[in-house]
N, CA, C and O atoms as a Tinker XYZ file with bonds, in Angstrom:
   460  protein
     1  N     81.747000  202.548000  106.346000    73     2
     2  CA    82.281000  201.356000  106.441000    64     1     3
     3  C     83.549000  201.183000  105.395000    63     2     4     5
     4  O     83.306000  201.337000  104.198000    81     3
     5  N     84.873000  200.874000  105.807000    73     3     6
     6  CA    85.829000  200.714000  105.071000    64     5     7
     7  C     85.770000  199.777000  104.019000    63     6     8     9
     8  O     84.861000  198.949000  104.088000    81     7
     9  N     86.630000  199.722000  102.950000    73     7    10
    10  CA    86.571000  198.686000  102.060000    64     9    11
    11  C     87.389000  197.463000  102.675000    63    10    12    13
    12  O     87.171000  196.322000  102.266000    81    11
    13  N     88.316000  197.716000  103.645000    73    11    14
    14  CA    89.108000  196.525000  104.330000    64    13    15
    15  C     88.193000  196.032000  105.082000    63    14    16    17
    16  O     88.175000  194.801000  105.062000    81    15
    17  N     87.200000  196.667000  105.931000    73    15    18
    18  CA    86.300000  196.121000  106.854000    64    17    19
    19  C     85.266000  195.117000  106.190000    63    18    20    21
    20  O     84.981000  194.041000  106.715000    81    19
    21  N     84.753000  195.540000  105.043000    73    19    22
    22  CA    83.930000  194.837000  103.896000    64    21    23
    23  C     84.462000  193.760000  103.604000    63    22    24    25
    24  O     83.805000  192.735000  103.784000    81    23
    25  N     85.909000  193.673000  103.025000    73    23    26
    26  CA    86.550000  192.386000  102.688000    64    25    27
    27  C     86.616000  191.467000  104.106000    63    26    28    29
    28  O     86.077000  190.360000  104.083000    81    27
    29  N     87.193000  191.872000  105.175000    73    27    30
    30  CA    87.126000  191.170000  106.293000    64    29    31
    31  C     85.698000  190.471000  106.567000    63    30    32    33
    32  O     85.610000  189.254000  106.734000    81    31
    33  N     84.595000  191.332000  106.599000    73    31    34
    34  CA    83.486000  190.392000  106.758000    64    33    35
    35  C     83.079000  189.610000  105.873000    63    34    36    37
    36  O     82.362000  188.676000  106.235000    81    35
    37  N     83.381000  189.747000  104.604000    73    35    38
    38  CA    83.007000  188.732000  103.478000    64    37    39
    39  C     83.885000  187.538000  103.714000    63    38    40    41
    40  O     83.383000  186.430000  103.529000    81    39
    41  N     84.918000  187.614000  104.033000    73    39    42
    42  CA    86.023000  186.491000  104.396000    64    41    43
    43  C     85.776000  185.499000  105.550000    63    42    44    45
    44  O     86.048000  184.299000  105.585000    81    43
    45  N     85.184000  186.294000  106.505000    73    43    46
    46  CA    84.870000  185.676000  107.661000    64    45    47
    47  C     83.466000  184.983000  107.579000    63    46    48    49
    48  O     83.221000  183.885000  108.080000    81    47
    49  N     82.610000  185.727000  106.913000    73    47    50
    50  CA    81.443000  185.243000  106.517000    64    49    51
    51  C     81.346000  184.101000  105.975000    63    50    52    53
    52  O     80.535000  183.251000  106.344000    81    51
    53  N     82.224000  183.948000  104.968000    73    51    54
    54  CA    82.283000  182.581000  104.154000    64    53    55
    55  C     82.814000  181.509000  104.930000    63    54    56    57
    56  O     82.880000  180.367000  104.474000    81    55
    57  N     83.221000  181.829000  106.153000    73    55    58
    58  CA    83.811000  180.660000  107.309000    64    57    59
    59  C     82.642000  180.353000  108.126000    63    58    60    61
    60  O     82.324000  179.205000  108.435000    81    59
    61  N     81.972000  181.465000  108.488000    73    59    62
    62  CA    80.970000  181.337000  109.475000    64    61    63
    63  C     79.578000  180.810000  109.078000    63    62    64    65
    64  O     78.908000  179.942000  109.637000    81    63
    65  N     79.314000  181.507000  108.032000    73    63    66
    66  CA    77.931000  181.330000  107.284000    64    65    67
    67  C     77.089000  181.795000  108.380000    63    66    68    69
    68  O     76.214000  180.990000  108.700000    81    67
    69  N     77.131000  183.019000  109.119000    73    67    70
    70  CA    76.459000  183.454000  110.053000    64    69    71
    71  C     76.716000  184.789000  110.273000    63    70    72    73
    72  O     77.836000  185.065000  110.703000    81    71
    73  N     75.753000  185.880000  110.032000    73    71    74
    74  CA    75.799000  187.169000  109.904000    64    73    75
    75  C     76.103000  187.617000  111.521000    63    74    76    77
    76  O     77.035000  188.398000  111.713000    81    75
    77  N     75.454000  187.209000  112.475000    73    75    78
    78  CA    75.676000  187.515000  113.799000    64    77    79
    79  C     77.026000  187.463000  114.162000    63    78    80    81
    80  O     77.727000  188.435000  114.442000    81    79
    81  N     77.414000  186.095000  114.142000    73    79    82
    82  CA    78.671000  185.810000  114.668000    64    81    83
    83  C     79.749000  186.386000  114.097000    63    82    84    85
    84  O     80.744000  186.684000  114.757000    81    83
    85  N     79.630000  186.612000  112.689000    73    83    86
    86  CA    80.935000  187.517000  111.987000    64    85    87
    87  C     80.615000  188.894000  112.528000    63    86    88    89
    88  O     81.626000  189.579000  112.678000    81    87
    89  N     79.624000  189.404000  112.816000    73    87    90
    90  CA    79.601000  190.832000  113.227000    64    89    91
    91  C     80.090000  190.911000  114.768000    63    90    92    93
    92  O     80.571000  191.972000  115.166000    81    91
    93  N     79.988000  189.945000  115.527000    73    91    94
    94  CA    80.575000  189.825000  116.830000    64    93    95
    95  C     81.827000  189.748000  116.778000    63    94    96    97
    96  O     82.417000  190.337000  117.684000    81    95
    97  N     82.611000  189.072000  115.809000    73    95    98
    98  CA    83.950000  188.689000  115.776000    64    97    99
    99  C     84.581000  190.078000  115.226000    63    98   100   101
   100  O     85.694000  190.437000  115.613000    81    99
   101  N     83.937000  190.729000  114.444000    73    99   102
   102  CA    84.463000  192.151000  113.890000    64   101   103
   103  C     84.141000  193.210000  114.929000    63   102   104   105
   104  O     84.764000  194.266000  114.822000    81   103
   105  N     83.352000  193.103000  115.819000    73   103   106
   106  CA    82.989000  194.191000  116.730000    64   105   107
   107  C     82.137000  195.247000  116.253000    63   106   108   109
   108  O     82.213000  196.428000  116.591000    81   107
   109  N     81.150000  194.633000  115.273000    73   107   110
   110  CA    80.565000  195.748000  114.564000    64   109   111
   111  C     78.999000  195.131000  114.707000    63   110   112   113
   112  O     78.774000  193.933000  114.876000    81   111
   113  N     77.957000  196.179000  114.606000    73   111   114
   114  CA    76.372000  195.913000  114.661000    64   113   115
   115  C     76.044000  195.127000  113.464000    63   114   116   117
   116  O     76.613000  195.297000  112.385000    81   115
   117  N     75.087000  194.238000  113.679000    73   115   118
   118  CA    74.473000  193.408000  112.388000    64   117   119
   119  C     73.674000  194.433000  111.531000    63   118   120   121
   120  O     73.477000  194.233000  110.333000    81   119
   121  N     73.222000  195.528000  112.177000    73   119   122
   122  CA    72.387000  196.706000  111.383000    64   121   123
   123  C     73.478000  197.274000  110.486000    63   122   124   125
   124  O     73.181000  197.677000  109.361000    81   123
   125  N     74.605000  197.318000  110.892000    73   123   126
   126  CA    75.616000  198.029000  109.938000    64   125   127
   127  C     75.734000  197.590000  108.580000    63   126   128   129
   128  O     75.773000  198.278000  107.560000    81   127
   129  N     75.790000  196.215000  108.726000    73   127   130
   130  CA    76.064000  195.405000  107.531000    64   129   131
   131  C     75.015000  195.622000  106.374000    63   130   132   133
   132  O     75.318000  195.878000  105.209000    81   131
   133  N     73.583000  195.465000  106.928000    73   131   134
   134  CA    72.440000  195.742000  106.174000    64   133   135
   135  C     72.518000  197.166000  105.595000    63   134   136   137
   136  O     72.360000  197.400000  104.397000    81   135
   137  N     72.736000  197.963000  106.392000    73   135   138
   138  CA    72.929000  199.397000  105.967000    64   137   139
   139  C     73.807000  199.721000  104.778000    63   138   140   141
   140  O     73.592000  200.482000  103.835000    81   139
   141  N     74.867000  198.942000  105.059000    73   139   142
   142  CA    76.150000  199.100000  104.085000    64   141   143
   143  C     75.521000  198.470000  102.834000    63   142   144   145
   144  O     75.834000  199.038000  101.788000    81   143
   145  N     74.734000  197.462000  102.730000    73   143   146
   146  CA    74.362000  196.768000  101.512000    64   145   147
   147  C     73.411000  197.615000  100.713000    63   146   148   149
   148  O     73.359000  197.557000   99.484000    81   147
   149  N     72.638000  198.424000  101.469000    73   147   150
   150  CA    71.767000  199.380000  100.685000    64   149   151
   151  C     72.452000  200.454000  100.021000    63   150   152   153
   152  O     71.872000  201.149000   99.187000    81   151
   153  N     73.874000  200.661000  100.400000    73   151   154
   154  CA    74.473000  201.966000   99.823000    64   153   155
   155  C     75.461000  201.365000   98.753000    63   154   156   157
   156  O     75.754000  201.979000   97.726000    81   155
   157  N     75.991000  200.020000   99.094000    73   155   158
   158  CA    77.058000  199.579000   98.090000    64   157   159
   159  C     76.728000  198.413000   97.516000    63   158   160   161
   160  O     76.790000  197.396000   98.206000    81   159
   161  N     76.335000  198.339000   96.211000    73   159   162
   162  CA    75.773000  197.175000   95.386000    64   161   163
   163  C     76.780000  195.972000   95.247000    63   162   164   165
   164  O     76.487000  194.785000   95.103000    81   163
   165  N     78.122000  196.582000   95.326000    73   163   166
   166  CA    79.089000  195.329000   95.130000    64   165   167
   167  C     79.206000  194.534000   96.275000    63   166   168   169
   168  O     79.152000  193.306000   96.215000    81   167
   169  N     79.392000  195.274000   97.504000    73   167   170
   170  CA    79.272000  194.570000   98.925000    64   169   171
   171  C     78.098000  193.578000   98.972000    63   170   172   173
   172  O     78.248000  192.443000   99.425000    81   171
   173  N     76.766000  194.093000   98.428000    73   171   174
   174  CA    75.813000  193.344000   98.577000    64   173   175
   175  C     75.632000  191.977000   97.745000    63   174   176   177
   176  O     75.162000  190.901000   98.113000    81   175
   177  N     76.189000  192.395000   96.438000    73   175   178
   178  CA    76.565000  190.967000   95.659000    64   177   179
   179  C     77.392000  190.036000   96.323000    63   178   180   181
   180  O     77.123000  188.842000   96.453000    81   179
   181  N     78.481000  190.649000   96.772000    73   179   182
   182  CA    79.474000  189.596000   97.414000    64   181   183
   183  C     78.771000  188.865000   98.492000    63   182   184   185
   184  O     78.968000  187.663000   98.668000    81   183
   185  N     77.946000  189.570000   99.228000    73   183   186
   186  CA    77.254000  188.973000  100.490000    64   185   187
   187  C     76.307000  187.868000  100.030000    63   186   188   189
   188  O     76.192000  186.797000  100.627000    81   187
   189  N     75.563000  188.241000   98.804000    73   187   190
   190  CA    74.695000  187.484000   98.307000    64   189   191
   191  C     75.253000  186.191000   97.645000    63   190   192   193
   192  O     74.577000  185.164000   97.575000    81   191
   193  N     76.580000  186.298000   97.142000    73   191   194
   194  CA    77.244000  185.280000   96.634000    64   193   195
   195  C     77.606000  184.258000   97.623000    63   194   196   197
   196  O     77.761000  183.099000   97.240000    81   195
   197  N     77.750000  184.555000   98.792000    73   195   198
   198  CA    78.107000  183.686000  100.049000    64   197   199
   199  C     76.823000  182.973000  100.319000    63   198   200   201
   200  O     76.832000  181.775000  100.604000    81   199
   201  N     75.685000  183.685000  100.238000    73   199   202
   202  CA    74.373000  183.065000  100.528000    64   201   203
   203  C     74.026000  182.075000   99.641000    63   202   204   205
   204  O     73.288000  181.146000   99.968000    81   203
   205  N     74.532000  182.210000   98.469000    73   203   206
   206  CA    74.281000  181.130000   97.260000    64   205   207
   207  C     75.091000  180.059000   97.298000    63   206   208   209
   208  O     74.741000  178.972000   96.839000    81   207
   209  N     76.329000  180.287000   97.887000    73   207   210
   210  CA    77.145000  178.996000   98.385000    64   209   211
   211  C     76.725000  178.306000   99.546000    63   210   212   213
   212  O     77.004000  177.121000   99.728000    81   211
   213  N     75.992000  179.066000  100.431000    73   211   214
   214  CA    75.285000  178.174000  101.578000    64   213   215
   215  C     74.378000  177.334000  100.948000    63   214   216   217
   216  O     74.383000  176.129000  101.200000    81   215
   217  N     73.454000  177.918000  100.009000    73   215   218
   218  CA    72.268000  177.185000   99.476000    64   217   219
   219  C     72.852000  175.855000   98.899000    63   218   220   221
   220  O     72.372000  174.760000   99.192000    81   219
   221  N     74.026000  176.038000   97.976000    73   219   222
   222  CA    74.783000  174.967000   97.227000    64   221   223
   223  C     74.935000  173.840000   98.251000    63   222   224   225
   224  O     74.430000  172.721000   98.162000    81   223
   225  N     75.778000  174.347000   99.328000    73   223   226
   226  CA    76.173000  173.187000  100.401000    64   225   227
   227  C     74.843000  172.579000  100.932000    63   226   228   229
   228  O     74.809000  171.372000  101.170000    81   227
   229  N     73.760000  173.348000  101.126000    73   227   230
   230  CA    72.558000  172.555000  101.917000    64   229   231
   231  C     71.911000  171.666000  100.560000    63   230   232   233
   232  O     71.470000  170.539000  100.788000    81   231
   233  N     71.883000  172.070000   99.521000    73   231   234
   234  CA    71.204000  171.294000   98.423000    64   233   235
   235  C     72.081000  170.036000   98.119000    63   234   236   237
   236  O     71.492000  169.010000   97.779000    81   235
   237  N     73.423000  170.038000   98.215000    73   235   238
   238  CA    74.247000  168.955000   98.159000    64   237   239
   239  C     74.145000  168.006000   99.443000    63   238   240   241
   240  O     74.320000  166.795000   99.304000    81   239
   241  N     73.873000  168.540000  100.639000    73   239   242
   242  CA    73.644000  167.585000  101.521000    64   241   243
   243  C     72.288000  167.110000  101.603000    63   242   244   245
   244  O     72.077000  166.086000  102.253000    81   243
   245  N     71.319000  167.721000  101.024000    73   243   246
   246  CA    69.992000  167.098000  100.767000    64   245   247
   247  C     70.055000  165.986000   99.835000    63   246   248   249
   248  O     69.518000  164.902000  100.063000    81   247
   249  N     70.726000  166.264000   98.764000    73   247   250
   250  CA    70.806000  165.238000   97.784000    64   249   251
   251  C     71.392000  163.924000   98.209000    63   250   252   253
   252  O     70.936000  162.806000   97.966000    81   251
   253  N     72.524000  164.250000   98.913000    73   251   254
   254  CA    73.215000  163.139000   99.624000    64   253   255
   255  C     72.173000  162.270000  100.521000    63   254   256   257
   256  O     72.161000  161.040000  100.481000    81   255
   257  N     71.412000  162.944000  101.231000    73   255   258
   258  CA    70.509000  162.293000  102.167000    64   257   259
   259  C     69.516000  161.748000  101.488000    63   258   260   261
   260  O     68.983000  160.768000  102.008000    81   259
   261  N     69.071000  162.166000  100.330000    73   259   262
   262  CA    68.033000  161.462000   99.276000    64   261   263
   263  C     68.628000  160.186000   98.616000    63   262   264   265
   264  O     67.943000  159.176000   98.459000    81   263
   265  N     69.811000  160.263000   98.269000    73   263   266
   266  CA    70.491000  158.990000   97.566000    64   265   267
   267  C     70.655000  157.930000   98.607000    63   266   268   269
   268  O     70.520000  156.747000   98.293000    81   267
   269  N     70.946000  158.300000   99.863000    73   267   270
   270  CA    71.383000  157.525000  100.831000    64   269   271
   271  C     69.842000  156.767000  101.476000    63   270   272   273
   272  O     69.852000  155.849000  102.296000    81   271
   273  N     68.610000  157.374000  100.906000    73   271   274
   274  CA    67.272000  156.564000  101.216000    64   273   275
   275  C     66.803000  157.367000  102.449000    63   274   276   277
   276  O     65.845000  156.886000  103.054000    81   275
   277  N     67.265000  158.369000  102.852000    73   275   278
   278  CA    66.649000  159.219000  103.991000    64   277   279
   279  C     65.022000  159.441000  103.555000    63   278   280   281
   280  O     64.748000  160.074000  102.535000    81   279
   281  N     64.194000  158.983000  104.242000    73   279   282
   282  CA    62.827000  159.228000  103.968000    64   281   283
   283  C     62.315000  160.576000  104.102000    63   282   284   285
   284  O     61.552000  161.033000  103.251000    81   283
   285  N     62.670000  161.221000  105.081000    73   283   286
   286  CA    62.173000  162.598000  105.284000    64   285   287
   287  C     62.914000  163.566000  104.238000    63   286   288   289
   288  O     62.336000  164.584000  103.858000    81   287
   289  N     64.180000  163.245000  103.782000    73   287   290
   290  CA    64.617000  164.129000  102.724000    64   289   291
   291  C     64.056000  163.777000  101.387000    63   290   292   293
   292  O     63.932000  164.661000  100.539000    81   291
   293  N     63.710000  162.545000  101.144000    73   291   294
   294  CA    62.817000  162.196000  100.140000    64   293   295
   295  C     61.667000  163.020000   99.908000    63   294   296   297
   296  O     61.447000  163.770000   98.958000    81   295
   297  N     60.925000  162.756000  100.972000    73   295   298
   298  CA    59.506000  163.353000  100.967000    64   297   299
   299  C     59.741000  165.128000  100.712000    63   298   300   301
   300  O     59.035000  165.730000   99.904000    81   299
   301  N     60.693000  165.740000  101.424000    73   299   302
   302  CA    60.871000  167.045000  101.344000    64   301   303
   303  C     61.199000  167.311000   99.866000    63   302   304   305
   304  O     60.626000  168.262000   99.334000    81   303
   305  N     62.063000  166.570000   99.145000    73   303   306
   306  CA    62.532000  166.890000   98.060000    64   305   307
   307  C     61.410000  166.723000   96.983000    63   306   308   309
   308  O     61.403000  167.520000   96.045000    81   307
   309  N     60.504000  165.784000   97.053000    73   307   310
   310  CA    59.378000  165.536000   96.106000    64   309   311
   311  C     58.423000  166.540000   96.288000    63   310   312   313
   312  O     57.844000  166.998000   95.302000    81   311
   313  N     58.150000  166.993000   97.547000    73   311   314
   314  CA    57.050000  168.119000   97.766000    64   313   315
   315  C     57.517000  169.242000   97.135000    63   314   316   317
   316  O     56.705000  169.919000   96.504000    81   315
   317  N     58.864000  169.628000   97.190000    73   315   318
   318  CA    59.127000  170.982000   96.658000    64   317   319
   319  C     59.705000  171.006000   95.270000    63   318   320   321
   320  O     59.698000  172.031000   94.588000    81   319
   321  N     60.210000  169.851000   94.858000    73   319   322
   322  CA    60.785000  169.661000   93.462000    64   321   323
   323  C     59.912000  168.898000   92.420000    63   322   324   325
   324  O     59.992000  168.951000   91.193000    81   323
   325  N     59.034000  168.153000   93.223000    73   323   326
   326  CA    58.215000  167.133000   92.398000    64   325   327
   327  C     56.793000  167.478000   92.068000    63   326   328   329
   328  O     56.071000  166.646000   91.518000    81   327
   329  N     56.339000  168.746000   92.404000    73   327   330
   330  CA    55.002000  169.292000   92.158000    64   329   331
   331  C     54.514000  168.989000   90.925000    63   330   332   333
   332  O     53.365000  168.553000   90.849000    81   331
   333  N     55.238000  169.153000   89.848000    73   331   334
   334  CA    54.751000  168.988000   88.424000    64   333   335
   335  C     54.370000  167.442000   88.170000    63   334   336   337
   336  O     53.576000  167.104000   87.293000    81   335
   337  N     54.943000  166.650000   88.928000    73   335   338
   338  CA    54.578000  165.048000   88.791000    64   337   339
   339  C     53.482000  164.616000   89.873000    63   338   340   341
   340  O     53.230000  163.439000   90.129000    81   339
   341  N     52.849000  165.737000   90.489000    73   339   342
   342  CA    51.668000  165.307000   91.468000    64   341   343
   343  C     52.101000  165.320000   92.920000    63   342   344   345
   344  O     51.246000  165.226000   93.801000    81   343
   345  N     53.199000  165.414000   93.168000    73   343   346
   346  CA    53.818000  165.314000   94.650000    64   345   347
   347  C     53.396000  166.591000   95.283000    63   346   348   349
   348  O     54.275000  167.448000   95.375000    81   347
   349  N     52.205000  166.876000   95.739000    73   347   350
   350  CA    51.691000  168.171000   96.317000    64   349   351
   351  C     50.808000  167.668000   97.629000    63   350   352   353
   352  O     50.404000  166.512000   97.755000    81   351
   353  N     50.653000  168.396000   98.280000    73   351   354
   354  CA    49.587000  168.213000   99.470000    64   353   355
   355  C     48.651000  169.341000   99.132000    63   354   356   357
   356  O     48.996000  170.505000   98.930000    81   355
   357  N     47.325000  168.823000   99.090000    73   355   358
   358  CA    46.215000  169.511000   98.901000    64   357   359
   359  C     45.733000  170.278000  100.296000    63   358   360   361
   360  O     45.672000  169.665000  101.362000    81   359
   361  N     45.450000  171.469000  100.191000    73   359   362
   362  CA    44.935000  172.308000  101.159000    64   361   363
   363  C     43.450000  172.080000  101.337000    63   362   364   365
   364  O     42.754000  171.875000  100.342000    81   363
   365  N     42.982000  172.104000  102.425000    73   363   366
   366  CA    41.598000  172.086000  102.832000    64   365   367
   367  C     40.838000  173.231000  102.676000    63   366   368   369
   368  O     41.152000  174.136000  103.449000    81   367
   369  N     39.887000  173.476000  101.872000    73   367   370
   370  CA    39.360000  174.949000  101.577000    64   369   371
   371  C     37.951000  174.544000  102.252000    63   370   372   373
   372  O     37.312000  173.517000  102.026000    81   371
   373  N     37.631000  175.547000  103.096000    73   371   374
   374  CA    36.344000  175.485000  103.652000    64   373   375
   375  C     35.715000  176.807000  103.215000    63   374   376   377
   376  O     34.616000  177.063000  103.707000    81   375
   377  N     36.232000  177.652000  102.394000    73   375   378
   378  CA    35.629000  178.837000  102.168000    64   377   379
   379  C     34.160000  178.855000  101.765000    63   378   380   381
   380  O     33.426000  179.732000  102.221000    81   379
   381  N     33.661000  177.844000  100.859000    73   379   382
   382  CA    32.425000  177.714000  100.485000    64   381   383
   383  C     31.534000  176.581000  101.154000    63   382   384   385
   384  O     30.418000  176.236000  100.763000    81   383
   385  N     32.203000  176.093000  102.182000    73   383   386
   386  CA    31.463000  175.032000  102.900000    64   385   387
   387  C     30.411000  175.599000  103.840000    63   386   388   389
   388  O     30.520000  176.712000  104.355000    81   387
   389  N     29.437000  174.817000  104.027000    73   387   390
   390  CA    28.441000  175.137000  105.034000    64   389   391
   391  C     28.461000  174.293000  106.318000    63   390   392   393
   392  O     27.667000  173.376000  106.527000    81   391
   393  N     29.341000  174.639000  107.081000    73   391   394
   394  CA    29.489000  173.664000  108.180000    64   393   395
   395  C     28.963000  174.363000  109.586000    63   394   396   397
   396  O     29.205000  175.552000  109.794000    81   395
   397  N     28.318000  173.655000  110.425000    73   395   398
   398  CA    28.003000  174.147000  111.765000    64   397   399
   399  C     29.029000  173.592000  112.872000    63   398   400   401
   400  O     29.451000  172.437000  112.930000    81   399
   401  N     29.315000  174.558000  113.661000    73   399   402
   402  CA    30.472000  174.335000  114.541000    64   401   403
   403  C     30.005000  174.868000  115.903000    63   402   404   405
   404  O     29.594000  176.029000  115.910000    81   403
   405  N     30.010000  174.242000  116.954000    73   403   406
   406  CA    29.697000  174.392000  118.183000    64   405   407
   407  C     30.899000  174.898000  119.196000    63   406   408   409
   408  O     31.810000  174.071000  119.237000    81   407
   409  N     31.087000  175.902000  119.910000    73   407   410
   410  CA    32.106000  176.227000  120.527000    64   409   411
   411  C     31.651000  176.168000  122.086000    63   410   412   413
   412  O     30.543000  176.634000  122.350000    81   411
   413  N     32.339000  175.694000  122.999000    73   411   414
   414  CA    31.939000  175.384000  124.299000    64   413   415
   415  C     33.045000  176.325000  125.141000    63   414   416   417
   416  O     34.247000  176.065000  125.182000    81   415
   417  N     32.485000  177.332000  125.727000    73   415   418
   418  CA    33.325000  178.200000  126.574000    64   417   419
   419  C     33.428000  177.574000  128.156000    63   418   420   421
   420  O     34.490000  177.498000  128.773000    81   419
   421  N     32.252000  177.191000  128.625000    73   419   422
   422  CA    32.433000  176.657000  129.963000    64   421   423
   423  C     31.068000  175.843000  129.989000    63   422   424   425
   424  O     30.328000  175.634000  129.028000    81   423
   425  N     30.898000  175.420000  131.332000    73   423   426
   426  CA    29.893000  174.717000  131.708000    64   425   427
   427  C     28.517000  175.212000  131.542000    63   426   428   429
   428  O     28.160000  176.088000  132.329000    81   427
   429  N     27.732000  174.824000  130.704000    73   427   430
   430  CA    26.572000  175.378000  130.030000    64   429   431
   431  C     26.499000  176.536000  129.196000    63   430   432   433
   432  O     25.403000  176.968000  128.838000    81   431
   433  N     27.603000  177.090000  128.846000    73   431   434
   434  CA    27.751000  178.200000  128.076000    64   433   435
   435  C     28.287000  177.986000  126.769000    63   434   436   437
   436  O     29.448000  178.192000  126.413000    81   435
   437  N     27.223000  177.504000  126.010000    73   435   438
   438  CA    27.447000  176.998000  124.477000    64   437   439
   439  C     27.148000  178.297000  123.683000    63   438   440   441
   440  O     26.264000  179.108000  123.958000    81   439
   441  N     28.059000  178.366000  122.617000    73   439   442
   442  CA    27.647000  179.127000  121.460000    64   441   443
   443  C     27.913000  178.542000  120.057000    63   442   444   445
   444  O     28.950000  177.981000  119.704000    81   443
   445  N     26.827000  178.760000  119.325000    73   443   446
   446  CA    27.000000  178.056000  118.087000    64   445   447
   447  C     27.209000  179.070000  116.784000    63   446   448   449
   448  O     26.848000  180.220000  117.035000    81   447
   449  N     27.608000  178.909000  115.738000    73   447   450
   450  CA    27.784000  179.429000  114.778000    64   449   451
   451  C     28.092000  178.646000  113.416000    63   450   452   453
   452  O     28.270000  177.440000  113.586000    81   451
   453  N     28.174000  179.031000  112.305000    73   451   454
   454  CA    28.592000  178.397000  110.958000    64   453   455
   455  C     29.773000  179.075000  110.193000    63   454   456   457
   456  O     29.853000  180.304000  110.190000    81   455
   457  N     30.604000  178.376000  109.605000    73   455   458
   458  CA    31.469000  179.021000  108.843000    64   457   459
   459  C     30.858000  179.452000  107.457000    63   458   460
   460  O     31.549000  180.062000  106.641000    81   459
């Protein structure tokens, strides 16, 4: 892959934020990009910098939604960033529980078991 094509890819990827669309517009296969990143550390770093920009944009949008009182955004933010303050969902752990469960396959065909 030429240096010019790599530069074109990064520039277009910054506009699209979509690998498949960018590859389609350049007439190259998506796998070629990932193969090239394995060989060229500089290209990989440039690609990852664009991904970081995408995350920055998403974080800004999330914080805008939070400050505007969007309940879904607030819950998501607290669950992901507020764990140290107790905003976590507890998983139900049945590993050591002795629970009897009956499964019914069809009329009159019952099977029983325990967890």
